[in-house]
N, CA, C and O atoms as a MOPAC input file, in Angstrom:
PM7 MOZYME 1SCF
protein

 N    118.71600 1    78.65600 1   135.57100 1
 C    119.01300 1    79.23300 1   133.72400 1
 C    119.61700 1    80.69500 1   134.17300 1
 O    119.35100 1    81.19800 1   135.26400 1
 N    120.39400 1    81.25900 1   133.27100 1
 C    121.37500 1    82.49900 1   133.92100 1
 C    121.20600 1    83.47200 1   133.15900 1
 O    121.32300 1    83.20800 1   131.96200 1
 N    120.91100 1    84.76700 1   133.49400 1
 C    120.48000 1    85.71300 1   132.84000 1
 C    121.52900 1    85.84400 1   131.83800 1
 O    122.59700 1    85.26800 1   132.04700 1
 N    121.31400 1    86.71700 1   130.48100 1
 C    122.34800 1    87.20900 1   129.62900 1
 C    122.54600 1    88.19800 1   129.90400 1
 O    121.73400 1    88.97500 1   130.40800 1
 N    124.19500 1    88.51400 1   129.51900 1
 C    124.83900 1    89.45900 1   130.39500 1
 C    124.04900 1    90.63600 1   129.39500 1
 O    123.38500 1    90.49800 1   128.36800 1
 N    124.55500 1    92.20500 1   130.42200 1
 C    123.93100 1    93.26700 1   129.80500 1
 C    125.01300 1    94.23600 1   129.28400 1
 O    126.08300 1    94.36900 1   129.87800 1
 N    124.67400 1    94.96900 1   128.05400 1
 C    125.73900 1    95.78800 1   127.80300 1
 C    125.66400 1    97.07200 1   128.76800 1
 O    124.56000 1    97.19500 1   129.29900 1
 N    126.61000 1    98.05200 1   129.10300 1
 C    125.66900 1    99.30400 1   129.71100 1
 C    125.53900 1    99.96300 1   128.36500 1
 O    126.13900 1    99.67900 1   127.32900 1
 N    124.65800 1   100.87900 1   128.57500 1
 C    123.90900 1   101.77700 1   127.84000 1
 C    125.31000 1   102.48200 1   126.98900 1
 O    125.41000 1   102.46600 1   125.76300 1
 N    126.30600 1   103.07000 1   127.90100 1
 C    127.85300 1   103.74000 1   126.87700 1
 C    127.72700 1   103.05500 1   125.90400 1
 O    127.32100 1   103.33400 1   124.77600 1
 N    128.25800 1   101.67800 1   126.55700 1
 C    128.91200 1   100.81000 1   125.51500 1
 C    128.42300 1   100.64000 1   123.91400 1
 O    128.90200 1   100.57400 1   122.78200 1
 N    126.87000 1   100.61000 1   124.75700 1
 C    125.62400 1    99.95700 1   123.29300 1
 C    125.71600 1   101.04200 1   122.13700 1
 O    125.93500 1   100.83900 1   120.94300 1
 N    125.43500 1   102.56600 1   122.96700 1
 C    125.53900 1   103.64600 1   122.48700 1
 C    127.42800 1   103.69600 1   121.32100 1
 O    127.56500 1   103.85400 1   120.10800 1
 N    128.13700 1   103.55500 1   122.05000 1
 C    129.37700 1   103.75100 1   121.59000 1
 C    129.80000 1   102.60600 1   120.44200 1
 O    130.65500 1   102.84800 1   119.59000 1
 N    129.15300 1   101.43700 1   120.52200 1
 C    129.01200 1    99.99100 1   119.64100 1
 C    128.11200 1   100.67500 1   118.11800 1
 O    128.46500 1   100.57200 1   116.94300 1
 N    127.20600 1   101.18000 1   118.53500 1
 C    126.35900 1   101.44100 1   117.62900 1
 C    126.63700 1   102.40500 1   116.49500 1
 O    126.43300 1   102.28500 1   115.28700 1
 N    127.25800 1   103.58300 1   117.34200 1
 C    128.27800 1   105.01400 1   116.64800 1
 C    129.50800 1   104.33700 1   115.36800 1
 O    129.79700 1   104.74400 1   114.24300 1
 N    130.07700 1   102.96800 1   116.31100 1
 C    131.04700 1   102.68900 1   115.58500 1
 C    130.54900 1   101.98400 1   114.15300 1
 O    131.02700 1   102.37300 1   113.08800 1
 N    129.77900 1   101.16100 1   114.19700 1
 C    129.28600 1   100.40400 1   113.19300 1
 C    128.41500 1   101.71000 1   112.28800 1
 O    128.50600 1   101.66000 1   111.06100 1
 N    127.61600 1   102.81500 1   112.90100 1
 C    127.45300 1   103.28300 1   111.95900 1
 C    128.40200 1   104.45800 1   110.95200 1
 O    128.15200 1   104.82300 1   109.80300 1
 N    129.65800 1   104.90400 1   111.94000 1
 C    130.61900 1   105.87100 1   111.45200 1
 C    131.15100 1   104.52600 1   110.23200 1
 O    131.12300 1   104.69400 1   109.01300 1
 N    131.53000 1   103.45600 1   110.80500 1
 C    131.68800 1   102.60200 1   109.30700 1
 C    131.14000 1   102.57900 1   107.73000 1
 O    131.51800 1   102.77800 1   106.57600 1
 N    129.84900 1   102.15000 1   108.60400 1
 C    129.09800 1   102.28600 1   107.30200 1
 C    128.78100 1   103.90500 1   106.35400 1
 O    128.70800 1   104.19900 1   105.16100 1
 N    128.69200 1   104.45800 1   107.31900 1
 C    129.11200 1   106.29200 1   106.73500 1
 C    130.26700 1   106.28200 1   105.91800 1
 O    130.27700 1   107.27300 1   105.18800 1
 N    131.15300 1   105.60800 1   105.77700 1
 C    132.95900 1   106.01000 1   105.59000 1
 C    133.08900 1   105.05000 1   104.32200 1
 O    133.87400 1   105.25800 1   103.39700 1
 N    131.92600 1   103.62200 1   104.43400 1
 C    131.86200 1   102.71500 1   102.96000 1
 C    130.54000 1   103.62200 1   102.20600 1
 O    130.31000 1   103.56600 1   100.99800 1
 N    130.09300 1   104.09000 1   102.76200 1
 C    129.09600 1   105.16400 1   101.30300 1
 C    129.99000 1   106.32200 1   100.85200 1
 O    129.89300 1   106.75500 1    99.70300 1
 N    130.93700 1   106.87800 1   101.81300 1
 C    131.46900 1   108.14500 1   101.28100 1
 C    132.29800 1   107.18100 1   100.07700 1
 O    131.91300 1   107.17100 1    98.90700 1
 N    133.30700 1   106.50300 1   100.48600 1
 C    134.47500 1   105.54100 1    99.59400 1
 C    133.43200 1   105.55900 1    98.24400 1
 O    133.58600 1   106.41700 1    97.37600 1
 N    132.46300 1   104.63200 1    98.15900 1
 C    131.55900 1   103.77200 1    97.09100 1
 C    130.93700 1   105.62100 1    96.47600 1
 O    131.23300 1   105.93900 1    95.32400 1
 N    130.34600 1   106.36000 1    97.12200 1
 C    130.60400 1   107.52300 1    96.13300 1
 C    131.57500 1   108.19000 1    95.46600 1
 O    131.55900 1   108.56000 1    94.29200 1
 N    132.56600 1   108.34500 1    96.42400 1
 C    133.59800 1   109.21300 1    95.62600 1
 C    133.89900 1   108.36600 1    94.53100 1
 O    133.80600 1   108.97800 1    93.46700 1
 N    134.29400 1   106.93700 1    94.38200 1
 C    134.78600 1   106.11700 1    93.41500 1
 C    133.75800 1   106.22200 1    92.32200 1
 O    134.16200 1   105.86300 1    91.21600 1
 N    132.09200 1   106.78200 1    92.42500 1
 C    131.44900 1   106.30400 1    91.36800 1
 C    130.58400 1   104.98300 1    91.39900 1
 O    129.79100 1   104.59400 1    90.54000 1
 N    130.86000 1   104.50400 1    92.36200 1
 C    129.99000 1   103.07400 1    92.39400 1
 C    128.14000 1   103.19500 1    93.01500 1
 O    127.24600 1   102.35300 1    93.10300 1
 N    128.17300 1   103.83600 1    93.15500 1
 C    126.73900 1   104.45600 1    93.67900 1
 C    125.53100 1   104.40000 1    92.44900 1
 O    125.73100 1   105.27600 1    91.60700 1
 N    124.61300 1   103.75600 1    92.24000 1
 C    123.98000 1   104.27600 1    91.73100 1
 C    123.09000 1   105.76700 1    91.67100 1
 O    122.70900 1   106.30500 1    92.71000 1
 N    122.83800 1   106.30800 1    90.40100 1
 C    122.60200 1   107.71800 1    90.43100 1
 C    121.45200 1   108.04600 1    91.26500 1
 O    121.24200 1   109.19000 1    91.67200 1
 N    120.33800 1   106.55200 1    91.64600 1
 C    119.17100 1   107.17800 1    92.42700 1
 C    119.60800 1   107.25400 1    94.14400 1
 O    118.79300 1   107.75100 1    94.92100 1
 N    120.77600 1   106.79100 1    94.59600 1
 C    121.61000 1   106.28400 1    95.63400 1
 C    122.08800 1   107.61900 1    95.46100 1
 O    122.05700 1   107.93400 1    96.65100 1
 N    122.45600 1   108.52100 1    94.95000 1
 C    122.96800 1   109.42600 1    95.07800 1
 C    122.22800 1   110.21800 1    95.44000 1
 O    122.35600 1   110.81000 1    96.51200 1
 N    121.13100 1   110.43500 1    94.48400 1
 C    119.84000 1   111.51700 1    94.36200 1
 C    119.54900 1   111.15300 1    96.06900 1
 O    119.73800 1   112.15100 1    96.76600 1
 N    119.15500 1   109.99600 1    96.80000 1
 C    118.72200 1   110.13500 1    97.92000 1
 C    119.72300 1   110.09800 1    99.05400 1
 O    119.14200 1   110.04400 1   100.13900 1
 N    120.90600 1   110.10800 1    99.14100 1
 C    121.74400 1   110.95600 1    99.77900 1
 C    121.88100 1   112.40500 1   100.05400 1
 O    122.11900 1   112.97500 1   101.11900 1
 N    121.68300 1   112.87000 1    98.88800 1
 C    121.69900 1   114.47800 1    98.83700 1
 C    120.68000 1   114.85300 1    99.64500 1
 O    120.77600 1   115.60600 1   100.61400 1
 N    119.55000 1   114.23900 1    99.17700 1
 C    118.28400 1   115.13300 1   100.14400 1
 C    118.47600 1   114.30200 1   101.34500 1
 O    117.80500 1   114.60400 1   102.33200 1
 N    119.16900 1   113.44600 1   101.41000 1
 C    118.80900 1   113.55500 1   103.00300 1
 C    120.33600 1   114.34600 1   104.40100 1
 O    120.42900 1   114.56400 1   105.60900 1
 N    121.21100 1   114.48500 1   103.11900 1
 C    122.16000 1   115.66300 1   103.16700 1
 C    121.88300 1   116.92300 1   103.72200 1
 O    122.31500 1   117.52300 1   104.70700 1
 N    120.59600 1   117.32200 1   102.36500 1
 C    120.04800 1   118.41100 1   102.93600 1
 C    119.29300 1   118.99100 1   103.69200 1
 O    119.23900 1   120.20500 1   103.88500 1
 N    118.31900 1   117.72100 1   104.42600 1
 C    117.47000 1   117.22300 1   105.05800 1
 C    118.39400 1   117.59300 1   106.71900 1
 O    118.01800 1   118.44300 1   107.52600 1
 N    119.51100 1   116.78400 1   106.86400 1
 C    120.13000 1   117.30600 1   107.50000 1
 C    120.80400 1   118.48500 1   107.73400 1
 O    120.93200 1   118.79400 1   108.91900 1
 N    121.24900 1   119.19100 1   106.93300 1
 C    121.64200 1   120.66800 1   106.87000 1
 C    120.70800 1   121.49000 1   107.65700 1
 O    120.86200 1   121.99400 1   108.77000 1
 N    119.40700 1   121.53000 1   106.60600 1
 C    118.37700 1   122.16300 1   107.44400 1
 C    118.20900 1   121.93000 1   109.02800 1
 O    118.15100 1   122.83400 1   109.86100 1
 N    118.15000 1   120.70000 1   109.25900 1
 C    117.62100 1   120.21600 1   111.30200 1
 C    118.83900 1   121.28300 1   111.82700 1
 O    118.61000 1   122.23900 1   112.56900 1
 N    120.10700 1   120.94700 1   111.31900 1
 C    121.44000 1   121.14000 1   111.99400 1
 C    121.79900 1   122.23700 1   111.75400 1
 O    122.97800 1   121.99000 1   111.50300 1
 N    121.67200 1   123.59200 1   111.59600 1
 C    122.93400 1   125.03900 1   110.83700 1
 C    123.99300 1   125.06500 1   111.04100 1
 O    123.95400 1   126.10600 1   111.69600 1
 N    124.81400 1   124.85000 1   111.05100 1
 C    125.71200 1   125.38200 1   111.35500 1
 C    126.44900 1   126.42200 1   111.61200 1
 O    126.68700 1   127.02100 1   110.56300 1
 N    127.27900 1   127.28700 1   113.21200 1
 C    127.19600 1   128.27200 1   112.71800 1
 C    128.45800 1   128.68700 1   111.49300 1
 O    129.36100 1   128.05500 1   110.94600 1
 N    127.97900 1   130.00400 1   111.43400 1
 C    129.36100 1   130.86600 1   110.25800 1
 C    130.55300 1   130.72700 1   111.07700 1
 O    130.81200 1   130.84400 1   112.27500 1
 N    131.26500 1   130.40200 1   109.88700 1
 C    132.82200 1   129.87800 1   110.60800 1
 C    133.49800 1   131.06200 1   110.77300 1
 O    133.25900 1   132.04700 1   110.07500 1
 N    134.44100 1   131.03800 1   111.76600 1
 C    135.03400 1   132.51100 1   111.71600 1
 C    136.73100 1   132.36500 1   111.61000 1
 O    137.36100 1   131.85200 1   112.53500 1
 N    137.10900 1   132.65300 1   110.91400 1
 C    139.09700 1   133.00400 1   110.84400 1
 C    139.26000 1   133.28700 1   111.89600 1
 O    138.61500 1   134.18000 1   112.44600 1
 N    140.50100 1   132.35200 1   112.66900 1
 C    140.93400 1   133.12500 1   113.51100 1
 C    141.88000 1   134.44300 1   113.21900 1
 O    142.52700 1   134.61600 1   112.18600 1
 N    141.82800 1   135.24800 1   114.23700 1
 C    142.35100 1   136.62900 1   114.63200 1
 C    143.39900 1   136.55400 1   114.84300 1
 O    144.03300 1   137.55300 1   115.18400 1

């Protein structure tokens, strides 16, 4: 028997990130086009608010 080929950790993470980004892009397009159910939009709003609380953005500074 031969062992299954292994994927390097960095490649696995890059692959997962690519799939996640594609899914998030699709959700954003569907949301903008009004194709999501109101319950789904509500859940997205809650998730976005939770993310914003956990990952606060530094204040934006204009270039001088």
